[in-house]
TORPA-4810 file (N, C-alpha, C, O; in nm, 3 decimals):
<nodes>
NODE_1_1.395_-0.510_-7.047_1.385_-0.633_-6.971_1.464_-0.624_-6.840_1.417_-0.674_-6.737_M
NODE_2_1.580_-0.560_-6.841_1.661_-0.550_-6.720_1.592_-0.467_-6.612_1.607_-0.496_-6.493_N
NODE_3_1.517_-0.365_-6.652_1.446_-0.282_-6.556_1.341_-0.360_-6.480_1.323_-0.338_-6.360_G
NODE_4_1.272_-0.453_-6.548_1.171_-0.536_-6.481_1.236_-0.628_-6.378_1.180_-0.651_-6.271_K
NODE_5_1.353_-0.680_-6.411_1.423_-0.768_-6.317_1.468_-0.690_-6.193_1.454_-0.738_-6.080_L
NODE_6_1.522_-0.572_-6.216_1.567_-0.489_-6.103_1.448_-0.449_-6.016_1.455_-0.459_-5.893_V
NODE_7_1.340_-0.406_-6.077_1.221_-0.369_-6.002_1.165_-0.488_-5.926_1.125_-0.475_-5.810_A
NODE_8_1.161_-0.603_-5.989_1.114_-0.726_-5.923_1.200_-0.762_-5.804_1.150_-0.803_-5.699_G
NODE_9_1.333_-0.748_-5.820_1.425_-0.779_-5.710_1.404_-0.683_-5.593_1.408_-0.724_-5.477_A
NODE_10_1.381_-0.555_-5.624_1.358_-0.457_-5.518_1.228_-0.487_-5.443_1.225_-0.482_-5.320_I
NODE_11_1.123_-0.519_-5.517_0.994_-0.553_-5.455_1.008_-0.679_-5.370_0.957_-0.685_-5.258_V
NODE_12_1.076_-0.780_-5.423_1.095_-0.906_-5.349_1.174_-0.881_-5.222_1.139_-0.933_-5.116_A
NODE_13_1.280_-0.803_-5.230_1.360_-0.771_-5.111_1.276_-0.697_-5.007_1.288_-0.723_-4.888_A
NODE_14_1.192_-0.605_-5.053_1.105_-0.532_-4.962_1.005_-0.623_-4.892_0.981_-0.609_-4.772_G
NODE_15_0.947_-0.716_-4.965_0.852_-0.811_-4.907_0.920_-0.903_-4.805_0.866_-0.929_-4.698_L
NODE_16_1.038_-0.950_-4.839_1.112_-1.037_-4.747_1.149_-0.960_-4.620_1.133_-1.011_-4.509_I
NODE_17_1.199_-0.837_-4.637_1.235_-0.755_-4.521_1.113_-0.725_-4.434_1.122_-0.729_-4.312_A
NODE_18_1.000_-0.694_-4.497_0.878_-0.667_-4.422_0.830_-0.789_-4.344_0.791_-0.777_-4.228_G
NODE_19_0.834_-0.905_-4.408_0.793_-1.029_-4.341_0.886_-1.060_-4.224_0.841_-1.101_-4.117_A
NODE_20_1.015_-1.040_-4.244_1.112_-1.065_-4.137_1.090_-0.968_-4.021_1.095_-1.009_-3.905_A
NODE_21_1.066_-0.842_-4.051_1.042_-0.742_-3.946_0.917_-0.778_-3.865_0.920_-0.770_-3.742_M
NODE_22_0.810_-0.818_-3.932_0.687_-0.859_-3.863_0.715_-0.977_-3.772_0.675_-0.975_-3.655_Y
NODE_23_0.782_-1.079_-3.822_0.811_-1.197_-3.743_0.895_-1.161_-3.620_0.868_-1.207_-3.510_Y
NODE_24_0.997_-1.079_-3.640_1.084_-1.041_-3.529_1.008_-0.963_-3.422_1.033_-0.983_-3.303_L
NODE_25_0.917_-0.876_-3.460_0.842_-0.796_-3.364_0.736_-0.877_-3.290_0.714_-0.854_-3.171_Q
NODE_26_0.672_-0.970_-3.357_0.556_-1.037_-3.299_0.589_-1.173_-3.237_0.525_-1.212_-3.139_V
NODE_27_0.687_-1.244_-3.290_0.711_-1.380_-3.243_0.853_-1.407_-3.191_0.868_-1.472_-3.088_Y
NODE_28_0.954_-1.359_-3.257_1.090_-1.410_-3.241_1.146_-1.399_-3.100_1.209_-1.494_-3.054_A
NODE_29_1.127_-1.290_-3.030_1.197_-1.270_-2.905_1.119_-1.316_-2.782_1.177_-1.329_-2.674_Y
NODE_30_0.990_-1.339_-2.797_0.909_-1.378_-2.682_0.937_-1.523_-2.642_0.956_-1.610_-2.727_Y
NODE_31_0.938_-1.545_-2.512_0.947_-1.680_-2.458_0.841_-1.695_-2.350_0.810_-1.600_-2.279_E
NODE_32_0.787_-1.813_-2.339_0.691_-1.838_-2.232_0.767_-1.844_-2.099_0.877_-1.898_-2.092_R
NODE_33_0.707_-1.787_-1.997_0.765_-1.788_-1.862_0.698_-1.902_-1.786_0.577_-1.898_-1.764_V
NODE_34_0.775_-2.002_-1.746_0.713_-2.114_-1.674_0.669_-2.071_-1.533_0.738_-1.994_-1.466_P
NODE_35_0.555_-2.121_-1.491_0.505_-2.093_-1.357_0.589_-2.170_-1.257_0.616_-2.289_-1.276_A
NODE_36_0.630_-2.103_-1.150_0.707_-2.170_-1.045_0.616_-2.227_-0.938_0.657_-2.312_-0.858_T
NODE_37_0.491_-2.182_-0.936_0.397_-2.229_-0.836_0.400_-2.146_-0.708_0.315_-2.163_-0.621_G
NODE_38_0.498_-2.056_-0.698_0.509_-1.973_-0.579_0.579_-1.843_-0.617_0.691_-1.844_-0.668_E
NODE_39_0.514_-1.733_-0.594_0.578_-1.604_-0.616_0.572_-1.551_-0.758_0.634_-1.449_-0.788_G
NODE_40_0.498_-1.617_-0.846_0.486_-1.566_-0.983_0.408_-1.435_-0.985_0.433_-1.349_-1.069_D
NODE_41_0.314_-1.420_-0.893_0.234_-1.298_-0.884_0.261_-1.236_-0.747_0.235_-1.297_-0.643_V
NODE_42_0.314_-1.114_-0.750_0.346_-1.043_-0.627_0.282_-0.905_-0.630_0.270_-0.842_-0.735_R
NODE_43_0.242_-0.858_-0.511_0.191_-0.723_-0.494_0.268_-0.657_-0.380_0.311_-0.724_-0.286_L
NODE_44_0.286_-0.527_-0.390_0.362_-0.453_-0.289_0.272_-0.423_-0.169_0.166_-0.361_-0.183_T
NODE_45_0.316_-0.466_-0.053_0.240_-0.451_0.071_0.238_-0.306_0.119_0.340_-0.236_0.112_S
NODE_46_0.123_-0.261_0.166_0.113_-0.128_0.229_0.193_-0.124_0.359_0.251_-0.021_0.393_L
NODE_47_0.195_-0.235_0.432_0.260_-0.238_0.563_0.412_-0.239_0.553_0.480_-0.168_0.627_A
NODE_48_0.466_-0.320_0.463_0.611_-0.337_0.458_0.677_-0.264_0.341_0.797_-0.237_0.345_T
NODE_49_0.601_-0.233_0.238_0.659_-0.171_0.120_0.734_-0.269_0.032_0.799_-0.229_-0.065_G
NODE_50_0.725_-0.396_0.064_0.795_-0.500_-0.013_0.695_-0.585_-0.091_0.581_-0.603_-0.046_A
NODE_51_0.735_-0.636_-0.206_0.647_-0.725_-0.281_0.627_-0.857_-0.208_0.722_-0.916_-0.156_P
NODE_52_0.501_-0.903_-0.205_0.466_-1.029_-0.140_0.387_-1.115_-0.237_0.305_-1.062_-0.313_E
NODE_53_0.409_-1.246_-0.237_0.329_-1.333_-0.325_0.183_-1.338_-0.279_0.153_-1.331_-0.160_P
NODE_54_0.093_-1.349_-0.376_-0.049_-1.367_-0.345_-0.094_-1.502_-0.400_-0.023_-1.566_-0.477_I
NODE_55_-0.212_-1.544_-0.359_-0.269_-1.668_-0.411_-0.311_-1.649_-0.556_-0.371_-1.547_-0.590_L
NODE_56_-0.281_-1.745_-0.641_-0.318_-1.737_-0.782_-0.328_-1.878_-0.839_-0.283_-1.975_-0.779_Y
NODE_57_-0.386_-1.884_-0.957_-0.399_-2.011_-1.030_-0.397_-1.978_-1.178_-0.411_-1.861_-1.216_D
NODE_58_-0.381_-2.076_-1.262_-0.387_-2.064_-1.407_-0.292_-1.956_-1.461_-0.329_-1.877_-1.548_A
NODE_59_-0.171_-1.954_-1.409_-0.072_-1.854_-1.448_-0.015_-1.884_-1.586_0.026_-1.996_-1.615_F
NODE_60_-0.014_-1.781_-1.671_0.050_-1.787_-1.802_0.125_-1.656_-1.820_0.073_-1.550_-1.787_Q
NODE_61_0.247_-1.663_-1.873_0.323_-1.540_-1.893_0.419_-1.555_-2.010_0.461_-1.665_-2.046_A
NODE_62_0.454_-1.439_-2.068_0.556_-1.431_-2.171_0.648_-1.315_-2.137_0.609_-1.221_-2.067_I
NODE_63_0.770_-1.321_-2.188_0.866_-1.214_-2.167_0.968_-1.221_-2.279_0.973_-1.319_-2.354_D
NODE_64_1.049_-1.117_-2.290_1.154_-1.112_-2.391_1.272_-1.034_-2.336_1.255_-0.935_-2.266_A
NODE_65_1.391_-1.079_-2.369_1.513_-1.007_-2.328_1.534_-0.881_-2.409_1.614_-0.795_-2.370_D
NODE_66_1.465_-0.867_-2.521_1.489_-0.754_-2.610_1.434_-0.622_-2.557_1.474_-0.516_-2.606_S
NODE_67_1.345_-0.626_-2.458_1.288_-0.504_-2.402_1.235_-0.533_-2.261_1.175_-0.638_-2.240_S
NODE_68_1.256_-0.443_-2.166_1.205_-0.468_-2.032_1.053_-0.451_-2.019_0.997_-0.487_-1.915_P
NODE_69_0.986_-0.399_-2.120_0.841_-0.381_-2.111_0.763_-0.486_-2.190_0.645_-0.464_-2.218_V
NODE_70_0.823_-0.595_-2.226_0.754_-0.698_-2.303_0.687_-0.804_-2.215_0.622_-0.894_-2.268_R
NODE_71_0.700_-0.796_-2.085_0.640_-0.893_-1.994_0.488_-0.878_-1.995_0.436_-0.767_-1.985_Y
NODE_72_0.417_-0.990_-2.008_0.271_-0.995_-1.996_0.237_-1.123_-1.921_0.302_-1.226_-1.940_R
NODE_73_0.135_-1.117_-1.836_0.092_-1.236_-1.763_-0.058_-1.233_-1.740_-0.120_-1.126_-1.735_A
NODE_74_-0.115_-1.350_-1.726_-0.257_-1.368_-1.695_-0.266_-1.474_-1.586_-0.184_-1.565_-1.579_C
NODE_75_-0.366_-1.461_-1.501_-0.386_-1.556_-1.392_-0.525_-1.535_-1.335_-0.598_-1.445_-1.377_F
NODE_76_-0.562_-1.617_-1.240_-0.684_-1.595_-1.162_-0.645_-1.595_-1.015_-0.544_-1.653_-0.976_T
NODE_77_-0.727_-1.529_-0.934_-0.702_-1.527_-0.790_-0.836_-1.535_-0.716_-0.935_-1.478_-0.760_T
NODE_78_-0.838_-1.606_-0.604_-0.960_-1.611_-0.523_-0.974_-1.490_-0.431_-1.078_-1.474_-0.365_P
NODE_79_-0.873_-1.405_-0.424_-0.874_-1.291_-0.333_-0.965_-1.180_-0.386_-0.966_-1.151_-0.505_L
NODE_80_-1.039_-1.117_-0.297_-1.132_-1.011_-0.336_-1.060_-0.879_-0.356_-0.955_-0.855_-0.297_S
NODE_81_-1.117_-0.795_-0.440_-1.061_-0.662_-0.461_-1.060_-0.582_-0.331_-0.966_-0.506_-0.306_Q
NODE_82_-1.161_-0.598_-0.249_-1.169_-0.524_-0.122_-1.052_-0.560_-0.032_-0.987_-0.472_0.024_A
NODE_83_-1.025_-0.689_-0.018_-0.914_-0.733_0.067_-0.781_-0.686_0.008_-0.694_-0.639_0.081_M
NODE_84_-0.766_-0.699_-0.123_-0.641_-0.659_-0.188_-0.616_-0.509_-0.173_-0.503_-0.467_-0.147_L
NODE_85_-0.721_-0.428_-0.190_-0.702_-0.282_-0.184_-0.674_-0.233_-0.043_-0.620_-0.123_-0.026_S
NODE_86_-0.708_-0.310_0.059_-0.676_-0.274_0.197_-0.535_-0.319_0.237_-0.481_-0.274_0.338_E
NODE_87_-0.476_-0.410_0.156_-0.350_-0.471_0.194_-0.233_-0.428_0.105_-0.118_-0.427_0.150_T
NODE_88_-0.262_-0.392_-0.020_-0.156_-0.369_-0.116_-0.164_-0.229_-0.178_-0.270_-0.166_-0.179_Y
NODE_89_-0.051_-0.182_-0.230_-0.039_-0.048_-0.287_-0.113_-0.039_-0.420_-0.090_-0.120_-0.511_V
NODE_90_-0.201_0.059_-0.431_-0.273_0.086_-0.556_-0.177_0.157_-0.652_-0.101_0.245_-0.611_I
NODE_91_-0.179_0.119_-0.779_-0.096_0.184_-0.880_-0.179_0.294_-0.944_-0.287_0.268_-0.998_F
NODE_92_-0.130_0.415_-0.938_-0.209_0.533_-0.974_-0.229_0.556_-1.124_-0.334_0.608_-1.163_E
NODE_93_-0.136_0.522_-1.207_-0.148_0.554_-1.350_-0.122_0.432_-1.438_-0.026_0.430_-1.514_A
NODE_94_-0.208_0.330_-1.428_-0.184_0.211_-1.509_-0.215_0.234_-1.657_-0.316_0.296_-1.692_P
NODE_95_-0.128_0.185_-1.742_-0.150_0.189_-1.887_-0.120_0.050_-1.940_-0.004_0.018_-1.969_V
NODE_96_-0.222_-0.034_-1.954_-0.198_-0.170_-2.003_-0.137_-0.166_-2.143_-0.193_-0.107_-2.235_P
NODE_97_-0.023_-0.230_-2.157_0.046_-0.233_-2.285_-0.004_-0.351_-2.367_-0.028_-0.460_-2.315_L
NODE_98_-0.019_-0.329_-2.496_-0.068_-0.431_-2.586_0.032_-0.545_-2.597_0.152_-0.521_-2.605_T
NODE_99_-0.018_-0.666_-2.596_0.068_-0.783_-2.613_0.049_-0.841_-2.752_-0.038_-0.795_-2.827_G
NODE_100_0.128_-0.939_-2.788_0.112_-1.001_-2.920_-0.022_-1.074_-2.928_-0.069_-1.131_-2.830_P
NODE_101_-0.082_-1.072_-3.045_-0.214_-1.133_-3.065_-0.218_-1.282_-3.034_-0.322_-1.333_-2.994_G
NODE_102_-0.107_-1.350_-3.051_-0.105_-1.495_-3.026_-0.110_-1.529_-2.878_-0.136_-1.644_-2.843_W
NODE_103_-0.085_-1.432_-2.789_-0.095_-1.456_-2.644_-0.238_-1.423_-2.603_-0.265_-1.315_-2.551_F
NODE_104_-0.328_-1.516_-2.626_-0.471_-1.494_-2.621_-0.531_-1.457_-2.486_-0.638_-1.395_-2.483_G
NODE_105_-0.469_-1.492_-2.376_-0.531_-1.464_-2.246_-0.519_-1.318_-2.207_-0.593_-1.271_-2.120_C
NODE_106_-0.428_-1.244_-2.270_-0.401_-1.105_-2.231_-0.463_-1.011_-2.334_-0.426_-1.013_-2.452_Y
NODE_107_-0.558_-0.929_-2.289_-0.625_-0.835_-2.377_-0.616_-0.695_-2.315_-0.692_-0.661_-2.224_D
NODE_108_-0.521_-0.615_-2.364_-0.497_-0.482_-2.307_-0.620_-0.392_-2.316_-0.645_-0.313_-2.225_A
NODE_109_-0.696_-0.403_-2.424_-0.815_-0.319_-2.439_-0.919_-0.354_-2.332_-0.983_-0.264_-2.277_A
NODE_110_-0.937_-0.483_-2.303_-1.032_-0.525_-2.200_-0.987_-0.476_-2.063_-1.068_-0.427_-1.984_E
NODE_111_-0.858_-0.488_-2.034_-0.805_-0.444_-1.905_-0.821_-0.291_-1.892_-0.862_-0.242_-1.787_V
NODE_112_-0.788_-0.219_-1.998_-0.801_-0.073_-1.995_-0.946_-0.031_-1.972_-0.972_0.060_-1.893_D
NODE_113_-1.040_-0.096_-2.040_-1.182_-0.065_-2.022_-1.227_-0.096_-1.879_-1.302_-0.020_-1.819_A
NODE_114_-1.181_-0.209_-1.825_-1.217_-0.247_-1.688_-1.159_-0.149_-1.586_-1.225_-0.117_-1.487_A
NODE_115_-1.038_-0.101_-1.610_-0.980_0.000_-1.521_-1.059_0.131_-1.529_-1.082_0.197_-1.428_L
NODE_116_-1.101_0.167_-1.650_-1.176_0.291_-1.671_-1.314_0.287_-1.604_-1.358_0.387_-1.548_A
NODE_117_-1.382_0.171_-1.611_-1.517_0.165_-1.554_-1.518_0.120_-1.407_-1.625_0.108_-1.347_D
NODE_118_-1.400_0.095_-1.350_-1.392_0.061_-1.209_-1.409_-0.085_-1.175_-1.409_-0.121_-1.058_G
NODE_119_-1.425_-0.172_-1.276_-1.439_-0.314_-1.247_-1.303_-0.383_-1.230_-1.298_-0.503_-1.204_S
NODE_120_-1.195_-0.308_-1.246_-1.060_-0.359_-1.220_-0.986_-0.257_-1.136_-1.011_-0.136_-1.144_A
NODE_121_-0.894_-0.306_-1.055_-0.807_-0.221_-0.974_-0.664_-0.259_-1.007_-0.631_-0.377_-1.014_I
NODE_122_-0.580_-0.158_-1.028_-0.439_-0.182_-1.057_-0.357_-0.167_-0.929_-0.377_-0.073_-0.851_A
NODE_123_-0.264_-0.259_-0.910_-0.176_-0.261_-0.794_-0.031_-0.254_-0.839_0.002_-0.295_-0.951_F
NODE_124_0.055_-0.203_-0.753_0.198_-0.208_-0.778_0.245_-0.349_-0.746_0.241_-0.392_-0.631_L
NODE_125_0.290_-0.419_-0.848_0.345_-0.552_-0.826_0.483_-0.541_-0.765_0.508_-0.592_-0.656_G
NODE_126_0.571_-0.474_-0.835_0.706_-0.450_-0.784_0.762_-0.325_-0.849_0.759_-0.310_-0.971_Q
NODE_127_0.812_-0.234_-0.767_0.874_-0.113_-0.818_1.016_-0.147_-0.865_1.086_-0.224_-0.799_Q
NODE_128_1.055_-0.090_-0.977_1.189_-0.110_-1.033_1.226_-0.257_-1.045_1.331_-0.301_-0.998_N
NODE_129_1.138_-0.334_-1.110_1.169_-0.474_-1.137_1.300_-0.481_-1.216_1.379_-0.574_-1.196_V
NODE_130_1.323_-0.386_-1.303_1.454_-0.347_-1.356_1.451_-0.195_-1.349_1.344_-0.136_-1.341_T
NODE_131_1.567_-0.131_-1.352_1.569_0.013_-1.328_1.472_0.087_-1.422_1.477_0.070_-1.543_Y
NODE_132_1.385_0.169_-1.362_1.292_0.251_-1.438_1.167_0.180_-1.486_1.086_0.239_-1.557_G
NODE_133_1.150_0.055_-1.448_1.036_-0.026_-1.494_0.965_-0.086_-1.372_1.028_-0.153_-1.290_I
NODE_134_0.834_-0.061_-1.362_0.753_-0.118_-1.255_0.668_-0.231_-1.310_0.627_-0.227_-1.426_D
NODE_135_0.641_-0.332_-1.228_0.546_-0.437_-1.263_0.411_-0.394_-1.210_0.396_-0.365_-1.091_R
NODE_136_0.311_-0.390_-1.298_0.175_-0.351_-1.263_0.086_-0.474_-1.272_0.099_-0.554_-1.365_V
NODE_137_-0.003_-0.490_-1.175_-0.094_-0.604_-1.171_-0.237_-0.551_-1.157_-0.268_-0.480_-1.061_V
NODE_138_-0.322_-0.584_-1.252_-0.462_-0.543_-1.246_-0.548_-0.665_-1.213_-0.531_-0.771_-1.273_A
NODE_139_-0.639_-0.649_-1.118_-0.730_-0.756_-1.078_-0.872_-0.712_-1.110_-0.918_-0.609_-1.063_I
NODE_140_-0.942_-0.791_-1.191_-1.081_-0.763_-1.224_-1.171_-0.815_-1.114_-1.131_-0.899_-1.034_L
NODE_141_-1.295_-0.765_-1.111_-1.388_-0.805_-1.005_-1.428_-0.952_-1.013_-1.481_-1.006_-0.915_D
NODE_142_-1.403_-1.019_-1.127_-1.434_-1.161_-1.139_-1.315_-1.250_-1.101_-1.323_-1.372_-1.113_D
NODE_143_-1.205_-1.189_-1.054_-1.089_-1.266_-1.008_-0.982_-1.288_-1.113_-0.876_-1.344_-1.083_G
NODE_144_-1.007_-1.245_-1.236_-0.902_-1.256_-1.337_-0.798_-1.147_-1.314_-0.832_-1.035_-1.277_R
NODE_145_-0.673_-1.182_-1.336_-0.565_-1.087_-1.316_-0.475_-1.079_-1.437_-0.460_-1.175_-1.513_G
NODE_146_-0.415_-0.962_-1.455_-0.326_-0.935_-1.567_-0.207_-0.857_-1.515_-0.222_-0.772_-1.427_F
NODE_147_-0.089_-0.885_-1.569_0.030_-0.812_-1.526_0.111_-0.770_-1.647_0.113_-0.838_-1.750_A
NODE_148_0.177_-0.656_-1.634_0.265_-0.606_-1.739_0.370_-0.516_-1.675_0.354_-0.473_-1.560_W
NODE_149_0.476_-0.488_-1.749_0.578_-0.395_-1.703_0.553_-0.260_-1.767_0.517_-0.252_-1.884_N
NODE_150_0.572_-0.154_-1.688_0.544_-0.018_-1.734_0.657_0.075_-1.689_0.706_0.063_-1.577_Q
NODE_151_0.697_0.166_-1.777_0.802_0.262_-1.744_0.752_0.356_-1.634_0.641_0.409_-1.643_I
NODE_152_0.834_0.376_-1.531_0.796_0.468_-1.423_0.856_0.606_-1.447_0.926_0.627_-1.545_N
NODE_153_0.828_0.701_-1.356_0.873_0.840_-1.376_1.025_0.851_-1.381_1.077_0.936_-1.453_H
NODE_154_1.097_0.769_-1.307_1.243_0.773_-1.312_1.292_0.725_-1.448_1.380_0.786_-1.509_C
NODE_155_1.235_0.616_-1.495_1.274_0.561_-1.624_1.245_0.655_-1.739_1.326_0.666_-1.831_G
NODE_156_1.131_0.725_-1.735_1.097_0.819_-1.842_1.205_0.923_-1.861_1.241_0.956_-1.975_E
NODE_157_1.258_0.975_-1.752_1.360_1.080_-1.759_1.496_1.021_-1.797_1.563_1.071_-1.887_V
NODE_158_1.537_0.915_-1.728_1.670_0.858_-1.749_1.683_0.799_-1.889_1.789_0.810_-1.951_V
NODE_159_1.577_0.736_-1.941_1.585_0.674_-2.074_1.595_0.779_-2.184_1.631_0.746_-2.297_F
NODE_160_1.563_0.904_-2.152_1.582_1.013_-2.248_1.724_1.071_-2.240_1.756_1.166_-2.311_E
NODE_161_1.808_1.014_-2.153_1.946_1.059_-2.141_1.967_1.170_-2.041_2.075_1.229_-2.036_G
NODE_162_1.865_1.201_-1.962_1.876_1.308_-1.862_1.913_1.248_-1.727_1.897_1.127_-1.706_K
NODE_163_1.963_1.330_-1.635_1.994_1.279_-1.500_1.867_1.236_-1.428_1.758_1.289_-1.452_P
NODE_164_1.883_1.140_-1.338_1.769_1.090_-1.260_1.711_1.202_-1.175_1.786_1.278_-1.113_A
NODE_165_1.577_1.214_-1.170_1.514_1.316_-1.087_1.536_1.286_-0.937_1.573_1.175_-0.899_P
NODE_166_1.513_1.387_-0.857_1.525_1.372_-0.713_1.427_1.265_-0.665_1.312_1.259_-0.711_E
NODE_167_1.472_1.183_-0.574_1.387_1.078_-0.519_1.399_0.946_-0.593_1.342_0.846_-0.548_G
NODE_168_1.470_0.943_-0.704_1.488_0.819_-0.780_1.615_0.747_-0.732_1.710_0.812_-0.687_C
NODE_169_1.615_0.614_-0.741_1.737_0.544_-0.704_1.849_0.578_-0.803_1.822_0.622_-0.915_P
NODE_170_1.975_0.557_-0.762_2.085_0.585_-0.854_2.077_0.496_-0.977_2.035_0.380_-0.970_P
NODE_171_2.117_0.551_-1.089_2.116_0.477_-1.215_2.228_0.374_-1.211_2.342_0.409_-1.184_V
NODE_172_2.197_0.246_-1.239_2.303_0.145_-1.239_2.401_0.170_-1.352_2.364_0.221_-1.458_P
NODE_173_2.526_0.135_-1.329_2.628_0.151_-1.433_2.608_0.044_-1.539_2.573_-0.070_-1.510_E
NODE_174_2.632_0.084_-1.663_2.621_-0.011_-1.774_2.753_-0.080_-1.796_2.860_-0.020_-1.779_R
NODE_175_2.746_-0.206_-1.833_2.868_-0.283_-1.861_2.917_-0.261_-2.000_3.019_-0.319_-2.040_N
</nodes>
């Protein structure tokens, strides 16, 4: 009889731990990012090299302090891809990161497919939004836009504990 109780307790503890882990990964740390109405969506200008706000509507975003790559956003823009690609920096290696299923406006698979078939263009939103992390903004041909944070080449090396490669900004000191 004691063996059944011990086995039951182990199974129950495993189920509780699994449920807690799922909740923590999918829901617990995310917070909605309120739209400010100005500057929520920025693209890096070819002329100045600085991020500039663009026209947008229907902005929705989530973020989490637990990781710099948890940012996801959706919006619409009246600006054409042709105008945007002549004005802003194209992002060469976009990899849309999957967001939580409950954030329904953001679909990484749809964005990835649109980038692959050419119906979306990825732009550099802001380089080093935090050290080693770039904000990427993809605009589909129908005006829908998606944004996420992606590790850049400096971050890939530094986050592995190696010195920053040549051409990267200095690594900030940790507190």
